[in-house]
C-alpha positions in Angstrom: 8.0 -15.8 18.7 8.0 -12.3 17.3 6.4 -11.1 14.0 9.4 -9.9 11.5 8.7 -7.7 8.8 9.8 -10.5 6.1 7.0 -12.5 7.9 4.4 -9.9 7.3 5.6 -8.8 3.8 5.7 -12.6 2.8 2.2 -13.3 4.4 0.7 -10.0 2.6 1.8 -11.0 -0.9 0.2 -15.1 0.0 -2.7 -13.3 1.1 -3.1 -10.6 -1.8 -2.1 -12.6 -4.8 -2.7 -16.4 -4.0 -5.7 -16.3 -1.4 -9.5 -15.5 -2.2 -12.9 -15.4 0.0 -12.8 -16.8 3.4 -9.2 -18.1 3.4 -8.2 -14.4 2.2 -10.1 -13.0 5.0 -8.7 -15.6 7.6 -5.1 -14.9 6.3 -5.8 -11.0 6.7 -6.9 -11.2 10.1 -4.1 -13.3 11.2 -1.6 -10.9 9.9 -3.4 -7.9 11.3 -3.4 -9.6 14.8 0.2 -10.5 14.7 1.4 -7.2 13.5 -0.7 -5.2 15.9 0.8 -7.7 18.8 4.3 -6.7 17.1 3.6 -3.1 17.0 2.8 -2.8 20.6 5.4 -4.4 21.6 7.7 -2.4 19.7 6.0 1.1 19.2 8.7 2.9 17.8 9.4 0.5 14.9 8.3 2.5 11.9 8.6 -0.7 9.7 6.2 -2.6 11.9 3.7 0.6 11.5 4.0 0.7 7.7 3.0 -3.0 7.8 0.1 -2.3 10.2 -1.1 0.3 7.8 -0.3 -1.7 4.7 -2.1 -4.9 5.6 -5.0 -3.0 7.0 -5.7 -0.8 4.0 -5.3 -3.8 1.9 -7.8 -5.9 3.5 -9.9 -3.0 3.8 -10.0 -2.6 -0.2 -11.5 -6.4 -0.1 -14.0 -5.4 2.8 -16.8 -3.5 2.5 -19.1 -1.5 4.9 -18.2 -0.2 8.8 -15.3 -2.7 8.7 -13.6 -1.4 6.0 -14.1 2.3 7.7 -12.7 1.4 11.0 -9.6 -0.5 8.9 -8.6 2.3 6.7 -9.2 5.0 10.0 -6.7 2.7 11.6 -4.3 2.1 8.8 -3.8 5.9 8.2 -3.3 6.2 12.1 -0.6 3.6 11.8 1.0 5.3 8.8 0.9 8.7 10.3 2.6 7.5 13.6 5.5 5.6 11.2 5.9 8.9 9.7 6.3 10.9 12.8 8.9 8.3 14.1 10.8 8.1 10.6 9.3 9.1 7.6 12.3 7.5 5.5 11.6 4.2 6.6 11.5 1.5 3.9 12.3 4.2 1.3 9.3 6.6 2.4 6.7 3.7 1.9 4.6 5.4 4.3 4.3 8.2 2.0 3.1 5.5 -0.6 0.4 3.6 1.3 -1.1 6.9 3.0 -0.9 8.4 -0.6 -3.1 5.3 -2.0 -5.4 5.7 0.9 -6.1 9.3 0.3 -7.0 8.6 -3.7 -9.0 5.2 -2.8 -11.1 6.2 0.0 -14.4 8.5 -0.1 -14.1 12.2 0.9 -15.7 13.9 3.9 -18.5 12.9 5.1 -17.8 9.4 4.7 -14.0 9.2 5.1 -10.7 11.3 4.5 -10.0 10.8 0.9 -8.4 13.8 -0.9 -6.9 13.8 -4.3 -4.7 16.7 -3.2 -3.2 15.0 -0.6 -2.7 11.9 -2.5 -1.1 13.6 -5.0 1.5 15.2 -2.7 2.0 11.9 -0.7 2.7 10.0 -4.1 5.0 12.7 -5.5 6.9 12.6 -2.4 7.0 8.7 -2.3 8.5 8.7 -5.9 11.0 11.5 -4.8 12.0 8.8 -2.1 12.3 6.0 -4.1 12.4 7.3 -7.7 13.0 3.6 -9.3 10.4 1.8 -6.9 7.8 -0.4 -8.1 5.0 0.3 -5.8 5.8 4.2 -5.8 5.6 4.4 -9.2 2.6 2.1 -9.5 0.3 3.7 -6.6 1.4 7.2 -8.5 0.4 6.0 -12.0 -2.7 4.2 -10.9 -3.8 7.8 -9.2 -2.8 9.4 -12.5 -4.7 7.1 -14.7 -7.9 7.8 -11.9 -7.1 11.6 -12.8 -7.3 10.7 -16.4 -3.6 12.1 -17.0 -3.0 9.4 -19.4 0.5 10.2 -20.3 2.0 10.8 -17.0 0.1 7.5 -15.6 1.7 5.6 -18.5 5.2 7.4 -17.7 5.0 6.2 -14.3 3.6 3.0 -14.7 6.3 1.9 -17.3 8.9 2.8 -14.8 7.4 0.8 -12.3 7.2 -2.1 -14.5 10.8 -1.8 -15.2 11.8 -1.6 -11.4 14.3 -3.8 -10.3 13.2 -6.9 -8.5 13.3 -6.8 -4.3 15.4 -9.3 -3.0 13.0 -12.0 -1.3 9.6 -10.2 -2.9 9.2 -12.5 -5.9 5.4 -13.2 -5.4 4.9 -9.4 -4.3 6.6 -8.4 -7.5 5.1 -10.4 -9.8 1.4 -9.9 -8.5 2.4 -6.1 -8.8 3.7 -6.5 -12.3 0.5 -7.8 -13.5 -1.6 -5.1 -12.1 0.9 -2.5 -13.6 0.0 -4.6 -17.1 -3.5 -4.1 -16.6 -3.3 -0.6 -16.2 -1.0 0.0 -19.0 -3.9 -1.8 -21.0 -6.4 0.3 -19.9 -4.6 3.6 -21.0 -4.2 1.8 -24.4 -7.8 1.3 -24.6 
């Protein structure tokens, strides 16, 4: 049975927002195995590659050490491959995810983090998906980390006002909670 993008999206939302500890780790590992198989069987499907990058980068953020480093490098490779096939897939989601990786991971010599590349990628993501919850959230979160509070607030408020996505209720609800937390940080 083939793994669909919808199954990956739903599984990610459950793993990210409903599970913790060993259950969460097991769910992410299962989803990563599924997406790697699906992407290997469909190597020209940019949506599967984007979800490979999303799953691996999210899981890396919940782990530590060398396993996290391996996951983020693999996530970057999947996202770059997706962009080489169709950088507009999923409304430019590869730009959003790659931009998030660039500001969230350490720079050289540990990893490949770069605030300059993060800004470029996230600005492109917002350009491609100006009303998107994720594109605006990650751009706002990046700006918050850069201490650009006024611009961060604008982006985060735009993310909070983003229209609900069909069949993404859990993901949108969890993201909106993250947005509220960032807005509260700006207020304080």
